[in-house]
Structure formats: structure tokens, C-alpha cells
N, C-alpha and C positions, 0 to 999 in steps of 0.2 A: 301882495298880502296872503300870509300865510292862512290855508284854510282849515278848520277846526275838520278833523277827519275821525271815523270810527270804523274798524273793519271786525265784523263780528262772524263766526262760522257755528253753523247749527247741523249736528248730524254728522259733521265732519271734523276731524281734527284740524288743530290750527297748522298752518303752512306758511313758512316764511318766504317761500317762492310765491305763493298765491298773494300774500299781503304786499309784496314787492310789487308784483303785477298791476295790481290794484292802485298803490302808490303812483306809479307811473300814470296810469290814465286819469288820477287825480290830478298830477300835476298838468296833464295835457289841456284839461278841463280850465285850471287856473290860469293858463296862459290865454284861453279864448276868453273868458269871462272875469273880469277883474272884480266883481263884486259877491260872488259866492261867499257865504259865510261859514256854510256847514256842509258835510258831505257824510253822509251814514252808508254803508256798505254791508249786506248780508249776505255770505256766500253759504248755502245749504244743500244737502242731501236730501229733500224731502220724501223721497220713495224708495226705501230701501229694498224693495221687492219688485223694483220695475223689471219688466218682462225681457227687455232687450239691453240689458246691462244699467249702468247709474244714468241720472239725469240730473245733473247740477243745474241749480237755481239761484241767479244773482239777483238782487233787488238795491234800489239805489235810491235815495232821499236826498235832493239838494235842497239846499234853501238860499235864496237872492233876498234881498230885500222887496217886500210887495208879493212873493211867489214861492212856490213848492213844486219841485219838479220830481217827478218819480217815473222810474223804468223798471221792470222786471224782465227779466229772461231765461230760459231753459235751453241747455244744451245737454244732447247726450254724449257721454262717454269724456268729455273734454270741459274741464272747468274755465280754462283760457279761453275758448270760445265762446262759453255764457259771458266770462266777464268783458270779452270785447265786445258781443252784441249788447248787452246791457248799457256799456258806456258810449256807444256810437249811439243808442237810442235816446240816450240822456242829453248827448251834446246835440243832438237834433232839435230837441226841446228845448234848451238852451238856446240855440242859434235864432230860433222861433221866438223865443223871449226877446232877446235883443233886437231883433229887426222890429217887433212890436215899439218896444221902448225908443227906438232911433225913428220910426215912424210917429210917435206921438210927438216927440222933440221937434220933429219937422213942421208938423202941422200947428203947434202952439205957437211957432214964431209967427207976429205981426206982419 
């Protein structure tokens, strides 16, 4: 199933390479959980006057039937690290949601 996805940039210019990295992560999530309906990703540079360089923030909102999963991560200097960290956190939450769904189905069978 093709996920409806949206990638937004705040405080930084649009980057095709960053958007491609986000799309690769979305494809990985799609293979893991086939009921994702929407994935919104915001890549931002919230603190332009950060003392020790840039701090990139990546926020993810994933919609699946009956639940929304949100993950936000900040990484200094490297936007790709922030993207990876945020998607790993989202993947962990998706796995928990899948486990709960499986557990409910197992206990519901008479």
C-alpha cells in the first residue's frame, strides 16, 4: 500500500537529498507495517543561535487505523542523524503497536 506522505522544511531550505533520505525511511516503515495511512515529517532548524552549531529537529507523525504515533528527535550538526534517530523511535513505537494488536487478536480467539 502506498503511504500518503508529506515532508515539510522549516527554518532551512528544501533539500532533495534530505527528502530522499526521508522517503527511504518511509519505505522501510511501509515494509514493516502495512496499515500505515499517512506519514508527516517536519525537518527544522529551530534554534538559529545555538551555541555549538546547528541543531536539527525532525518530527514525525504516523497515522494507522485506531492510533497516531509521534516521534521527535534533535541532533547537533547532522540532519541525517536526526532523521535516523526519529525514524528509529517511530519504528519502535510502531512495533509496540503491532505487538499489542497481535496480542489482542490472540486473546480474542475462543
